[in-house]
ROBASE-636003 format. One record per residue: x, y, z of N, C-alpha, C, CB in turn. Coordinates in steps of 0.001 Angstrom, whole numbers, plus 500000, padded with zeros to 6 digits. Atoms other than C-alpha are relative to their C-alpha. Glycine has a CB too. Layout:
// ROBASE-636003
XYZXYZXYZXYZ
...
//
This chain:
// ROBASE-636003
501638499992499962410230133569478425499367499786498511499415501557500619
500753501037501239407648132471475839498636501111500062499546497797500575
501556499676499983404188134723474535499369500355498445499755501409501054
500446500290501683400918135726470443499647500978499225498848499162499777
501177498833500606399118138177468112500179499616498531500370501941500307
499603500120501472398670137312464576498680500451499181500496498367499595
501382499551500681396175138948462193499880499140499108499854501392499370
500568501231501181395128135502460409499520500578498869498728499034500476
500748499983500939393740135685457152498766499220499745500672499867499253
501271500072499814390299135205458236499414500180498575499554500982501033
500989499838501464387911133711455497500567500019498544499254501403500020
499494499902500980390559133964452962499998498423499247501233500685500315
499427501689500319390711130690450400501466500277499251498743498912498688
498712499776500614393843129780448983499748499119498955501321499729500844
499818501340500678394793127677446046501622499254500521499927500337498145
499426500672499952397095125168446224500769499851498409499284499145500636
500054500615501331399119124817442899501644499153500036499750501384498609
498367500768499805402051122181442476500410500508498773500215498074500106
498963499343500881405238123046440847499380499246498516501879499567500521
500478500643501374404195120496438006498645499445500069500932498829499535
501431500808500414400442120270437329498892501236499987499481498616501324
501565499008499702397223122468437844499982500502501121498559499274500011
500152499876498690396195124145440695498540499685500258500444501331500470
501237500342499561393536123171442744499752500439501802499905498333499641
500264498969498961391852125240445600499385499401501326499024501078499412
500224500032499110391634124478448990499316501349501043500962499471500131
500418499058499077390455126239452203501252500757500871499014499239500925
498758499599499411393263127937454227499893498930501431500061501879500310
499524500576499000392701125753457208500288498875499173499182499884501231
499704501557500751392985122619454630501533500096499884499192499715498229
498179499768500147396327124177454007500724500337500973500482501044499130
499052499726498739397550125121457430499474499486501519500204501660500096
500404500950498802395272123259459632500637498685500273498660499663499870
499662501567500090395560119600458838500870499463498865498714499223499875
499186500115501260397077119237455281501308500996500239499041500469498595
498636498855499494400667119954455944500258500155498604501612499381501090
499325499561501472402360121789453155501213499628500016500043501497499613
498812500396499826405377120048452873500070498913498145500100499072501838
499398500292501324407657118605449695499570498247499734501883500356500080
501131501306500030405016115310449364498619500306499494499715499402501509
501711500142500250401437114503448643499418500825501107499315498283500130
501021499669499141398791116769449738498937499532500255499710500820499866
501312500403499937396499113991450627499851499439501160499588499193499013
499590500293498446395600112711454241500125498473499433498686500409501531
499983501515500169395135109219452964500856499117499488499182499695499434
498917500858500844398628108618451223500946499337501144501002501058498849
498860500263499458401217106401452485501338500159499263499862498853500395
498751499767500970403629107626450181501431500979500936499255501094498424
499520498900499133406546108657452270501454500142499103500133499561501870
498993499780500864408948109016449265500653501253499851499607499689498937
500253498191499951409669112458450070501215500665498595500699500840502167
499612500044500640412268112633447336499215500379498329500462499100500474
500715500818501064409847111674444375498491501100499966499712498019500592
501934499720500412406477113741445170500180501293499757498535499777501385
500360498610500650405411117190444483500001500861500748498863500167499409
500304499328499198405887120276445790499069501120499881500900500231500354
501061499194500346403284122939446678500470501536500127498773499643500907
499657498869499423403242126569446598498654500955500652500815500708498897
501240499769499229400211128747448016500167501394499679499874499535501642
500363498623500239398431131623446670498320500475500194500479500250498512
501806499954499585394695133287447397499538500317498559499339501482501337
501042500527501022392144132386445277498332500705500335499994498122500178
501194499121499422388413133889445432499467499080500919498829500538498917
500718500669499205386245133388448186498858498706499604499456501015500568
501083500764500392383878131307446142500667498476500370499537500309498320
499466501332500322386128128464445426500243499387500831500932499878499369
499996501226499357385933126448448373498848500057500789501210499707500762
501502499904499332382898125407450694500201500563501553499169498313500044
499564499302498669382850126773454305500214499357501352499084500924500274
499728500899498769383298123658456483500080498890499476499039499950501118
499791500873500330384651120567456391500245498935501023500711500250499264
499982500890499050385042117237458169501636499428500094498858498899499647
498741500729499661388697116334459444500335499368501343500981500847499787
499925501035498730389900113603461940498822500133500868501301500250500956
501654500184499344386038113421462992500169501164500834499503498397501024
500394498347499522386109117379463860499206501106499097501383500769500249
500663498941501151383704119728462023501089501323499937498187500640500562
499202499081500019386053122194460842499561501404499460500965499507499393
501044498744501098384389126107460036501430500514499357498776501743501084
499356498828500897386160127925457417499197500980499654500523499586498761
500821499111500328383521130546457468500900501410500157498695499840500870
499409498763499861384207134551457493500449500323501385499121500969499541
499597499259498578386300135943460646499947499151500956499141501148500468
500301500229499063385729133375462940501111498817500322498625499847500003
499238501500500357387720130366464584499739498776499591500471499574500790
500276501129500882388257127559462527499887498555500876501223499941498866
500008501518499521388575124600464893500383500201501386501071498914499184
499937500263498711389380123631468576501594500349500033499442498466500457
498630500131499905393155124461469052500807499282500878500370500969500091
499561500759498761393290123270472494500160498541499843499040500202501091
499845501482500444392629119723471229500888499395499494499328499670499309
498888500331500978395068119948468484500913499736500720500428500942499050
498738499824498725397719120865471429499552498639500934499853501856501173
500347501416499156396099117906473508500555498737499330498330499741500128
499749501460500563396318115303470815501469499577499679499215499834498666
498704500134500619399836116113469823501235500634500842499905500662498618
499267500281499043401580116504473229500542501131499973500750498915499986
499751498925500300401891119926472854499601500966501297499376500207498737
500601499175499111400064121129475919500189498992501586498273500360499387
499551500569499015401442120729479331499461500531501226501258500020499936
500618499645498778399628122863481848498954501205499496501177500476501184
500833498496499947396885126021481809499127500250501058499079500233498815
500431499272499328395666128158483557498127500376499589501088501047499903
501231500516500523392031127381484225499506499921498619499178500590500540
499852500818501640391917124942481180498867499726499629500782498570499831
501880500056500452387693124468481434499744501342499514498700499707501486
500098498411500423387557128470481024500186500028498363501353501025500818
498943499781500935390228128681478489499416499005498679501625499529500722
500410501121500828388856125243476654498541500285499182499885498699500993
501266499757500667385143126503476351500195501659499267498634499858501269
500085498464500688386201130362474856500978498929498637501073501912501169
499492500082501206388540128493472478499249499197498964501208499554500148
500838501159500405386306125775471568498607500886499053499428498997501655
501316499718500660383503128145469987500760500491498934498828501006500704
499808499603501402383675127914466295499212500962499393499890498993499241
500801499016500449382761131008464628500297501417500801498554499496500144
500259498696498756383404133274467978501320500973499058500559499401502365
498773499243500500386089136139467548501189499464499978500219501050500633
499176500729499437389376135004467755500636500973500938500843499301499075
499265499210499132391549135372470402501713500309499974499659499405501164
498670499122500277395002137608470952500990498855500691500052501812500862
498611500904498735398314134831472063500740500899499503500790498053499869
498645499541500028401875135879472753500789498923500192500308501008500941
499158500662499525405000133963473242501284500886499763499938498675499468
498862499434500112408024135609473896501221499203500084500012500888500823
498388500576500020411904134906473011500851500874500217500518499415498764
498759499457499549414484136180474686501807499886498884500052499090501514
499215499765501077417606137591472420501331499563500501499933501435499500
498644500476499843420401135725474235501356499244499290499771499453500693
499238500609500857422134134677471272499345500921498348499741498097500230
500485499495500991421825135833467783499419498903499049500953500813499470
501186500527500637419426132886466709499209499070500604500284499493498910
500843501194499267416722130355467899500693498836499650498407499827499552
498934501084500216417830127121468559498725498446500001501491500064501648
501047501062500402415503123686468161498846500059500912500580498539500029
500730500066498603414286123749471741498600501387499637501458500505501634
500981499045500253412510127255470455498929499643499089500580501098499549
501185500027500938410530126044467604498737499190500202500454499592498818
501441500361499748408027124237469941498967501358500226499988499023501378
501262498388499717406897128063470572499397500334498721500866501777500532
500539499411501061406928128604467087498945499330499234500940500286499241
501210500989500430404885125410466520498703500523500449500142498514500629
501478499996499021402179126217469201499532501392499438500209500001502059
500113498792500792402155130068467604499128499247499037501432500755499407
500518500381501554401315128372464354498669499232499729501061499074499328
501328500469499452398635126483465489498517500992500470500492499307501229
500456498743499706397101129299467242499348501086498348501489500677500873
499813499319501379397556130930463455498982499609499142501310499686499319
500939500534500524395590128411461842498788499718500343500315499291499739
501231500189499617392970127849463956498914501352499765500163499572501434
501054498506499836391816131704463307500647500882500790498449499826500769
499647498725498720393567133524466246501257500937499617500505499201501676
499458498508500624395624136778466075501287499288501101498914502049500394
499116500640499528399435135659467173501121501158499908500181498655499304
498814499219499874402387137767468607501239499556500566499714500985500638
498658500371499374405872137269468994500556500997500720500982499611499065
498972499004499009407848138996471461501731499953499731499778499429501741
498202500247499393411685139900471542500169500585500991501280500520499172
499833499305498946412694140524474394501149500852500539499779499282500690
498898499223499953415089143191473920500123500903501369499965500829498762
499816498868498299414403144938477697500549498917500730498253500764501050
500512501192499155413945141067479378501059499782499465498656499080499968
498692500513500405417241140365477596501401500644500879500096500361498384
498984499095499336419186143040479346500423499559501592499340501531500001
499803500230498403418254141569482857500302498294499945498354500505501093
499422501207500445418374137620482178499070499034500871501695499890500255
500987500848499501415610135157482888500924498852500765498985499431498753
499300500997499156416691132812485869499335498631499826499981500429501519
500777501420500528414014129882484722501114499291499889499082499970498518
499351500969500661416120126544484779501289500252500118499642499854498737
498199500355499868419790128028485531500003500211501344501317501095499127
499626500301498792421627127280488432501039501290500530500651498516499936
498912498859499869424053130226487800499248501422499475501483499604498956
500211498621500952423305134090486685500979499793498828500408501582500854
499872500254501453423732134585482731501165501322500434498389500158498670
499294498633499936426738136957481924499139501142499295501469499901499262
501236498771500561425175140358480949500654500422498502499880501763501263
499607499624501092425194141231477441499905501393499439499509499271499344
500347498378499974425639144603476031498906500395499141501212500898499525
501483499762500737423124146665474330500404500018498545499132501557500441
499794500178501049424914146256471149499553498499499554501230500382499873
500231501214500454424880143048471055498920499145500066500727499479500357
501530500047499528421365142413472439499240500795498559499723501038501777
500836499328501245420005145063469750500558498901498335500672502191499876
499948500764500971421782142712466936499566498591500306501198500091499518
500071500986499866420767139658468416498282499918499789500760499627501174
501375499980499937416892141104468451499530499984498925499485500898500600
500620499914501546417117141987464844500316498333499534501002501404498788
499797501295501205418313138696463567498773499051500613501908498990500023
501167501305499398415466136552466191498951500717498750499204500089502302
501581499373500652412880139146464560499905499477498593499865501899499874
500278500115501361413996138196460711499638497989500113501641500717498865
500270501418499930413857134372461982498752499714500313500769499352500857
501571500295499714410517134408463362499305500541498817499371500739501418
500889499240501563409054136313460056500000498483499217501224501656498748
499381501004501398410861133396457972499211498592500384502149499686499969
500275501203499240409745130635460502498332499502500093500589500310501470
501274500275500014406320131232460776499008500056498609499590500838500944
500169500385500999405940131613457239500201498962498991500173500558499832
499474501556500406407291128248456448498737499348500703501773499385500734
501092501102499201404500126866459306498924500558499387499828499963501831
501733500482500656401503127779457089499984501581499808498367499060501332
500825498012499868400923132063458139501031500646498845500361501255502203
499339498778501082401906134858455499500894500705500652498982501127499399
499077499442499038404699136787456941499296501278500347501509500208499443
500468498480499529402283139955457157499107499396501001499163501163498770
501018500651498914400083137255459765499930500386500992500082498877500336
499639500195499161402322137714462271500848501550500408500550498724499832
499348498550499428403195141010464516500697499663500907499116501117500552
499109500417498741406367140699466130500401501582500605501598498927499470
499748498577499315407312143613468730500726499600501130498655500902500438
498784499994499020410307144576471037499164500633501246501499501021499431
501149499536498520409080144930474980501159501419500335499854498272501923
499791498652499335411852147475474899499280501327499699501259500290499814
500895498866500322409512149882473117499343500306501193499001499733498899
500211499174499147407659150460476150501019499868501584498500499839500102
499399499870498591410052149443479237501251501853499553501220497889500488
498742498840500152412794152063477706499487501357500202500735500027498463
499992498918499702410727155067478425499331499922501591499350500779498888
500417500240498313409640153755482250500569500613500413500115498873500804
499075499485498810411037155112485048500329499154501149499415501140500610
500563501158499089412144152928487827499010500374501228501243499264500643
501074499587498998409803154847490363498853499698499377499984501458500441
501394500547500464406852154259487880500056498654500065499562500379498590
499798501460499670407670150891487570499883499562501558501419499613499496
500698500621498729407269150491491375498681500279500429500677500300501080
501526499937499905404142152259491428498840499147499387499735501108499583
501244500334501311402610151138488524499648498326499797500722500594498220
500347501453499899403562147627488806499952499138501293500873499382499225
499602500928498407405852146438492018498563500418500994501930500812501049
500996499730499654402690147853493757498834498962500572499765500617499102
501047501195499914400522144972493191500669498466499714498767500291498801
499388501393499804402984142416493249500682499574501332501012499836498990
499404500549498845403834140169496165500807499454500278499623499536500437
498593500606499913406931139056498019499883498898499975500797500238501008
500061501241499729405590136070498810499915498911499204499263499926500606
500115500543501479404141135132495627501225499429499230499520501108499150
498846500296500804407428135809493841500567499369500639500755500868499524
498956500575499443409617134218496143499147498262499904500457500833501710
499976501276499594407489130735496080500238499641498497498684499392500871
499099501185501739408522130199491971500561499542500181500797500237498767
498573500992499880410406127538491571501071500949499251499864498226499064
498507499351500334412822129617489660500728500740501091499898501059498853
499756498991499218413328132022492373500371499000501673498497501183499899
499339500868498834413664129015495205500534499222499842499479499503500776
498897500276500267415743127105493497501246500317500409499970500130499223
498388499379500134418482129555493384499836500442501318500494501340498737
500019499615498610417396131114497003501143498508500607498027500094500701
499285500995498758418628127368498348500871499761499241499322498617500709
498830500234500181421419127139496422500983501002500060500036499470499047
498637498656499179423150130478497944499517499728501578499669502394499452
499967500256498388422457128520501596501322499462499880498781498900500794
498569500677499254425773126911501402501272500760499348500199498109499641
498971498895500345429257128751500611500145500424498440501424499492500488
499666499858501605429320127800497178499086500551499208500235498773499334
501309499707500733425982128738496091500006501274499977498714499497500568
499789498650500649425609132143494249498508500637500437500341499911498142
501672499021499880421568133144495109499724500318498816499898501556500861
500777499188500996419590135125493301500415501272500072498561499980500167
499349498437500041420531138768492291498283500741500267501036500548497987
501320498912499811417346141634492979499545499856498324500542502037500614
499597499941501491418337141992489032498936499026499199501679499448499778
500271501163500890417252138333487916498376499654501032501604498521499983
501371500747499339414160137777491057498910501410499290500044499801502360
500631499349501263412798141148488593499251499427499138500796500444499254
499753500765501350412956139004485759498176500354499721500724497900500146
501532500081500381409076138154486422498754500839500027499618499200500577
501458498865500008407335141250487233500631500669498018500139501968502052
499863498997501504409036142584483660498938498893499097502148500166499102
500516501001501129407694139341481733498351500339500070500415498141500385
501688499974499781404104139902483962499822501487498811499345500403502227
500666498570501006404192143661482251499779499879499047500606501118499712
500027500236501191404862142436479306498242499658499441501096498840499862
501131500698499736401460140584479706498748501158500371500363498924501221
500858498642500011399696143524480688500089501082498955500283500709501170
500074499327500909400601145873478063499434499269498887501089500525499833
500532500785501386399878143152475344498544500246500377500459498129499752
501278499796499876396628143082477065499066501192499763499894499714500976
500637499058500366395979146335476713499625500763498879500294500459500476
499956499488500880397342147231474067499167499435498280501278500126500196
500248501148501510396243144514471371498997498823500653501874499007499289
500486500933499132393715142601473814500658498868500036498815499740499794
499690501111499692395887139916474234499967499342501369500961499979499575
500319500561498637394785137408476658500134498723500460498882500179500244
499046501131499726397018134030476204501171499959500130499988499263499336
498962499741500686400350134047476705500586497831499857501162501467501088
499488501545499977402213130609475936501369499976500390499902499233498576
498205500078499076405856129536477196499696497954500138500091501369502604
499706501312499586407975126314478163499578499704501296501314499738499908
500734500270499013406793124514480992501295500475500958499308498435500043
498975499106498934409923126171482947499617501339500051501596500052499578
500390498646499733408112129625482290498497499708500855499871500968498436
501559500206499423404738128694484372499970501236500867499651498437500987
499950498931498755406173130840487175499864501300499545501328499988500830
500134498795500261406735133506484934498545500535499530500960500210499126
501449499996500468403277133263483024499094500235500984499601498797499399
500639499752498900401378133085485990499764501299501150500431499162500452
499593498421499135402950136346487575499000500949499425501779500751499656
500905498448500858401221138361484308498749499505500199500229500418498014
501108500278499872397816136504484648500002500182501218499579498957499532
500360498955498414398037137776488269499869501173499964500972500089501086
499903499274500327399091140694487478498780500546498949501056499825499836
501026499832500651396271141199484951498750500471500669499849498968499429
501262500289499022393892140238487542499812501115500688500136498834501035
500316499558498824394931142317490222499826501700499419501230499559501250
500009498340500046395698145763487963498612500445498654502036500674499362
500538500104501193393060144981484871498663499669500392500671499067499087
501535500601499641389529143610486853499542501692500030499740498813501861
500637498629499807388849147498487723499267500286498758501059501168500300
500583499278501503389219148393483731499156499628499772500548499950498788
500553500812500740387751145695482620498710499043500741501147499260499480
500765500549499430384591143454483046500791499172501216499253499329499044
499544501332499092385391141123486224499935498724499486499220499831501184
499852501295499952386287137812485771498963499329500293500847499680500708
501364500705499723383136135312486021500780498614500395498741499909498522
499456500833499300383402132263487805500635498205498870498687499881501270
500000500889500878383338130514484207501848500497499252498358500172498948
498948499754501141386605132201482421500620500907500663499565500467498528
499415498837499390389133134620483132500360500704498988501073499807500898
499591498990500937390666137648481979501029499470499117500484501212500677
499094500349501366393514136198480553501017498367500734501413501882499483
499369501431499536395330132511480522501207500036499329499155498594499608
498527500294500263398882130740480259499572498746500094501277500525500950
499751501623500449399363127681478539501390499625499982499470499643498495
498541500683500362402592125805478620500309498808499515500722499910500947
499551501270501148404177122900476209501430499775500743500182500550497947
498341500536499574407095120472477526500791500121498900500200498370500474
498423499722500417410437121157477140500220499099498654501214499460501355
499444501301500983412039118827473973500899499497500939500829500352498414
499253500850499212413302116448476133499657498245499498499556500405501653
500262501580500449414383112655474781499281499456501404501677498995499564
500642500731498904413206109664476484501188499747501382499420498445499274
498819500255499344416805109488478150499968501870501237501585499707498422
499864499065499419416092112897479712500898501111499985499975499625500739
499048498908500615418321114823477789499145501126499188501115499255498920
500577498769501142417461118342475796499951499551498964500740501258499725
499878500338501635416743117224472038500566500866499535498846499846499150
499682499124500786417564120626471293501599500370500155499068501058500217
498851500108500372421473120159471811500140498905499786500802500418500629
499339500869500507424036117997470878501413499867501112500213500425498447
498323500139500011427712117178471672500653501212500032500595499302498738
499359498813500524428659120314470157499450500719500148500340500173498975
500701498684499907426109122605471224498889500011499838500326500868499293
501106499532500587423049124071470588499923499614498251500022501575500342
499952500592501139421224122945467397499484501215499227499234498643499915
500367499087500330420905126480466093499276499812498522501004500797500186
500704499789501151418130127192463625500431500815498440499012500608500578
499006499487501167420643129375461489500709499322499214500878500683500367
498821501060501083422238127816458453501688500638500136499440500212497830
498395499855499333425186129822459386500652499892500824500447500658500088
499053500523499160425738128834462625499860498527499919499868500523501376
499901501642500058424608125096462082499853499624498562498773499182500907
500828500248501189423901123629458368499011499630499957500314499396499312
501099500857500300421183122054457378500178498214500066499624500467498560
499467501213499618423155119038456950499930499362501753501437500216499517
499613500157498409424213118866460946498256500015500158501192501557500974
501671500406499121420420119628461662499385498225499298498307501728499295
500733501376500372419230116829459517500535498452500323499889500034498524
499510501434499060421975114124461165499468499520500943501090500005500606
500890499870498971420642115520464247499049499366500358499602500800499989
501267500197499670417296114659464243500096498392499237498832501303499402
500088501443500405418259111312462048500574499314501096500723499631498660
499268501140499306419888109907465211498944500139501187501832500210500394
501036499796498929416661110224467031499667498469500296498601500974499483
500062501235499517415925107214469094498480499251499446500176500151501642
501215500927500583412973104472468145499216500504501112500164498147499848
500889500113498951411744105534471432499322501157500271500587499584501094
500978498611500539410999109130470243499328500476498931500524500932500000
500782499479501161410396109257467087498982500706499831499680499302499444
501170499860499646406811109245467064499789500661500596499536499360500313
499951498679499432406693111959469707500120500850499498500632500236500662
499429498730500688408594114249467920499402500272499103501203500034499561
501016499833501497406654113537464576498996500746500469499270498537499239
500918499761500174403760114422466332499921502007500781499209498623500541
499696498530499534405231117705468223500908500976498837500942499854501499
498902499244500776407924119125465713499350500147498098501747498839500206
500477499509501194405831118871462438498428499997500100500553499158498818
501435499959499876402421119409460947499382498666499429499437501267499248
500411501258500414401755115914459554499011499482500700500940499158499986
500990500334499658398347114976460049499901498562501383499473499810498635
499846501059499309397928112314463076499414498789499222499436500220501284
499882501082500363396559109519460996500907499716499213499142499677499667
498862499980501020399780109871458657501200499485501570500287502043498927
498713500295498759402097110155462123499300498227500458499907501641501907
500387501488499251400107106806463396500147499040499101498501499812500567
499411500794500944400871105235459838501269499440499982499949500543499079
498554500095499880404209105956460312500092499064501402500784501626500093
500084500712498924404304104354463748499861498764499918499219500354500652
499934501191500361402916101281462748501153499514498597498543499776499773
499105500145501362405078101091459524501730500045500477499579501516498798
498887500598499396408033100684461938499964498861500750500512500776500689
500106501348499721407264097412462700500667499390499022498711499517500126
499822500831501639409415095061460543499122498795499842501650499325499703
501251501131500150406358092503460950498697501084498832499130499511502195
501093499165500570404335095738458905500341499494498531500078501796500314
499911500583501555403920094716455022500694500875499173498601499782499283
498988498606500316405381098094454366500668500602500543499662500909499713
499179499515498922407787098213456582500722501102499490500913498982500565
499003499090500525410014101667456241501120499690500223499936501157500355
498868500414499947413170100060456889500649500650501376500645500302498701
499614499712499131415713101239459076500583501320500019500569499158500285
499965498602499855415656104857460462499164500662499185501191500491499830
501199499319501073412433105420457851499577500772500979498677499022499232
501024499005499149410531107137460648500877501498500046499659499294501862
499204499009499808413807109242461304500082500785498666501266499511500512
499726499073501211414436110127457907498701501239499841500070498914498499
501230499326500700410685111415457172500209501593501267498041498699500141
499805498963499070411109113496460740501204501020499623500241499341501343
498713499473500130414479114754459702499469500847498584501389498739499892
500348499031501111413442115865456252498557500715500342499927499161498513
500871498581499768410066117838457744500607500935500714498713499855500722
499550498926498577411960119613460480500875500666499043500932499274501699
499326499363500398414839120478458052499396501096498856500880499180499737
500044499029501141412825121800455213498826500912500695499608499259498335
500421499270499740410510123501457659500964501182500789499083499437500422
498822498971499726413708125438459247500680500712498553501284499097500857
498991499282500901415839125899455986499292499916498705501540499320499941
501025499851500807413148125517453401500614498403498990499926501839499188
499858500910500598413228123136450458502005499735499477498811500281498902
498933499574500801416421124233449001501194499526501096499910501735499543
499071500222499264418348123744452432499936498410500253499914500898501151
500234501326500356416812119785452257500275499314499157499208499789499948
499663500241501531417922119375449072501639499912500702499483501511498540
498629499841499992421425120352450262500725498544501168500273501808500603
499998500891498796421293118183453598500168498602499231498530500131501015
499772501220500722420490115085451271501035499362499188499261499980499377
499344500109501268422758115581448673501599499723501277499795501758498594
498842500366498781425561115417451600500047498639500365499742500741501403
500465501591499470424409112550453329500057498693499378498724499955500230
499427500915500885424515110832450257501088499432499953500006500333499134
498603500349500790427768111654449136500772499052501636501146502003499283
499448500463498843429008111023452949499636498573500397499656500882501001
500807501229499242426930108161454261500191498796498841498077500414500353
500733501538500887425563105893451091501838499417499503498446500604497868
499052500590500594429351105767449836500547499171501275500967501007499242
499809501536499129429906103109453083499825498853500054499669499841500750
500373501645500661428129100645451250501225499532498827498180500046498984
498925500369501204430871100987448584501276499389500504500459501333499152
498826500265498689433826099094450725501272499864498720499678498076501334
498805500473500868435716098093447514501019501641499527499168499030498341
499506498534501057436767101678446660499742501502500756498849500079498337
500891498995499314436523105424447504498574500697499341500929501105500273
501070499185500425433542107639447110501034500490498421499461501437501409
499679499060501059433568109381443579500316501272499789499341500003499448
499464498461500282435139112435442198498919500944500020500716500192498564
501440499144500270431506113759441242499191500289501310498920499103498976
500039499941498918430730112684444983500164501478500663500798499116500296
499167498739499420433551115074446634499807500931499212501473499895500162
500439498668500219432946117852444512498857500536500242500113500259498994
501368499446499614429294118023445121499871500577501555498919498793499797
499600499325498304430366118347449002500607500799500035500675499359500996
499086498711499524432643120646448567499595500818499892501046500344499588
500945498461500617430390123119446605498916500023500787499336500040498265
501097499431499083427692122586449244500671500910501156499118498733500701
499531499079498910430113124590451864499676499337500969499501501353500102
500837500686498886428321122395454222500493498683500789498718499618499367
499495501105499747429897119263454354500885500208501237500634499492498843
498809500393498861432049118681457701501459499694499106499478498352501008
498697500063501025435671119297455986501167500936500485499568500524498402
498310499419499781439349120153456540500762500209499039500900499172500697
498960500156500955442158121014454780501435500126500972499833501230498725
498735500511499528445825120117455370500929500307498819499949498417500403
498926500191501149449218120530453431500134498309499503501613500583500660
499577501485499984449786117594451535501530499184500463499805499699498636
498661500482499251453348117086453178499549499429501355501136501289500265
499913500751498728451571116391456276498965498963500101499884500906501173
501392501029499996448925113692455127500623498976499354498482500491499147
499778500871500520450485111929452705501556499310500496499745500415498736
498885500317499202453315109381454145499683500309501624501248500856499434
499656499615498455451944110407457720498999498629500455499400501953500683
500771500975499040450305107953460235498544500669499883500656499951501738
502017499338500086446080108208459951499762500481501382498426498480499678
500288499814499271446452108091463348500308501671500226500355499034500605
499420498646499958448578111646463107498502501203499320501704499925498802
501110499109500899445800112918460278498778500119500800499552499284498500
501085500384499454442859111946462132499822501270500944500095498555500643
500208498853499027443488114341464796500822501132499819500200499596501337
499836498630500287445265117288462979498544500017498942501722500424499246
500900499820500644442209117184460984498772500128500648500036499232499221
500938499501499078440153117645464089498896499158500094499583501280499691
501570501145499621437621114186463610500209499658501149499686498437499142
499540500112498590439567113442466747500293500381500642500458499661500332
499320498905499055440493115206469975501563499156500356498848500359501676
499029500702500137443420112418470085500621498944499448500074499909500564
499680501133501079445583110070469269499851498395500894501862500298499302
500762500963499331444565107698472030498319499842499820500313500274501351
501599500345500553440863108052470770500286499312498828498924501361499622
499896500609501277441824107181467510500546498309500225501102500987499062
499586501458499475443842104037468792499231499175500342500690499935500968
501028500842499580441131102963470198498916499823499503499716500180500933
500967500438500634438697103019467606500448499249498542499114501144499890
499466501025501156441233101351465189499686498553500535501766500155499692
499814501262499074441310098450467916498225499049499813500415500734502035
501709500377499854437170098337467494499768499897498707498861501149500731
500678499860501500437211098718463593499089500786499461499463499071499675
501322499137500394435591101753463266501031501579499453498603500295501806
499416498928500953438397104003461282500663499764498412501095500564500811
499955500262501479438254104290457760500520501151499333498652499660499410
499195499417500505440216106085455125499473499801498686501248499666500338
500449500684501300438663106335451869499083498684499890501194499656499344
501014501596499797436364103010453021500694499245499877498846499493499090
499315501104499715439223101131453743500660500093501347500915499750498971
499629499859498635439547099855456866501494500035500294499408498935500732
498969499631499440442697100901459044499951499381501392500111501396499926
499906501124499293443662097762460775501238500039501128500138498892498979
498717499983498643447211099100462925500273501203499985501532499132499884
499790498564499867447872102354464207501342500502499367499962500363501479
498695499461500603451201102474462440499314500135498505501534498856500148
500652499896501160448962102429459153500389501577499529498381499650500218
500444498660500493449836105354456773499184499967498684501228500885499786
500769500029500855448334107213454359500953499734498644499158501210500112
499016499989500943449748106439450946499615500754499092500358498867499521
499855499486501023450921108117447993498748499371498961501446499798499659
500621500254501223448187108265445025498008499314500831501336498505498902
501149500628499303445394107074448030498833501040499725500301499739501669
500774498870499936443783110970447446499104499464498916500739501454499790
500567499791501206440967111074444503499837501250499786498914499400499824
499074498968500702441765113510442302501363500621500348499326500997499897
498616499733499238444898113606444303499754501284500529501407499995499072
500212499092499131443225115927446270498604499738501073499934501231499142
501073500514499089440159114310448413500187498941500460498865499895499551
500276501219499310440150111968451232498740499939500642500955499743500929
500985500341499017437096110559453353500711499321501376498941498977499284
499363500369498538438078110360456810498279499647500682501138501699500963
500781500113499144435806108410458863500147499420501451499283499516499428
500061500382499138435408107728462369498657499359500778500543500777500345
501462500980499663432555105278463310498891500128498468498920500898501761
500975500081500905429460105171461158499276501693499908498941498709500533
500359498987500201428502108569461414500733501348500292499069499871500443
498845499211499933431639110631462267500585500064498492501037499376501080
499141500139501300432610111562458662500591501338499827499142499559498637
499412498594500337434925114481457352500372499835498595501318500480500930
498977499492501149436361115837453745501125500254500084499779500955499485
498204499082500200440169116268453786499890500355498864501647499127500070
499449499362501251441103118540450995501120500334500145499409501046499520
498040500006500232445146118235450283499896501052499323501027498640499033
499649498539500687446594121750449819501101499858499541500052501254500825
//
């Protein structure tokens, strides 16, 4: 599921204070709408991508008279006046590749484009199937953030009730049922994550309302649900949803599981979420990934059937409620970018370190990096275009190998983990990877100690007796860097196995006495990107 309500600080002006300098005053839209809050220059014309040497910024409220009421950004007039919509968020989503589909797009566009009009309320839902969101969920948070920056109200919904049922969308088999205690724990964790991420994205913590749909479902009886909701749902329409049809087709053979009544009913539960937020908070927009189209339209259909008599009927041009979907985070190879060989790219630093997130983003193919810069960061479009141009080796200010990927990795890691998390990731990366340029000896003791203190570098501990004098093949398997001896042997033949930057040429080679730095640390490398700090005990 995915849903938005945000009490944005409409009309407030903000002062942006450099950590090493005087304060300068900008409007909220300049801070949140098009000028990225990042460890870098708050300068639309800057070509400076040296992220480590730039000045970071903090934000505080300033007097309302400190900034002008409007400005022109990227050729569009942006309204900063009290209480109104600041810019056309639909156009921003479209140009950044974040708009996949929308119900009554013309009507929605006409309502969202009215600068100075009353804000609309939007919601996005997140089911607590785990105790952390993952990289794919970040798109929902980013789209919510663009709505908040435009002056709209934003709601993030944690599915404490729908999580008990399980969303069949995009699933070939039914999810295992989670216990109530597990779901409650997951819901609390995700709620905290959403608050922090929305704050990082540019909205103050109190500008986002986070709700749990268990609040309104736990008091509703099954009979009341059938009377008040089921009466207005049509089985034919429900059966036509892709999430249902694909599972029904899978049950046609002996091996197929089909779909349970529990999962079949999920779309009604999510649809009623929309109805409840429409009635209680005036929420008229739901957003979600492209796989949520069926669930979202179930909600708009329910609102039309249930609420048309309560409210003014829909006109030919506008609707009571709208749905918007954004693309799933998929690379040019068709694989989900929010996952790696090791599993999901979690946003919780305890489940996946900032270093591992940084490295995952650093491996983005050239064919995808510009697309992800548009989708996953708040960099201005002209800056993204400059980065794209500077990827060319013929450009006079060429970024160099993986230059665009380093910008993407830095922006997203800072967004998720803050500047401290990014600094940690960069320190580990420098210690592990820049040492490969130094082929005449091992990394320095200082580099090893920095990696050890970080607590997040890939590492292992082994008894000294099982390492010193042992075959390198055995050590790589015992440390867990490679799954089998045969895998290590293949990599040795390919010239990809190193011990403290020393190339291992023979599968019979041993780890020599005195090879460990400070008699404690050894850097193991299986290829250019798979490295580990081994500590002897």
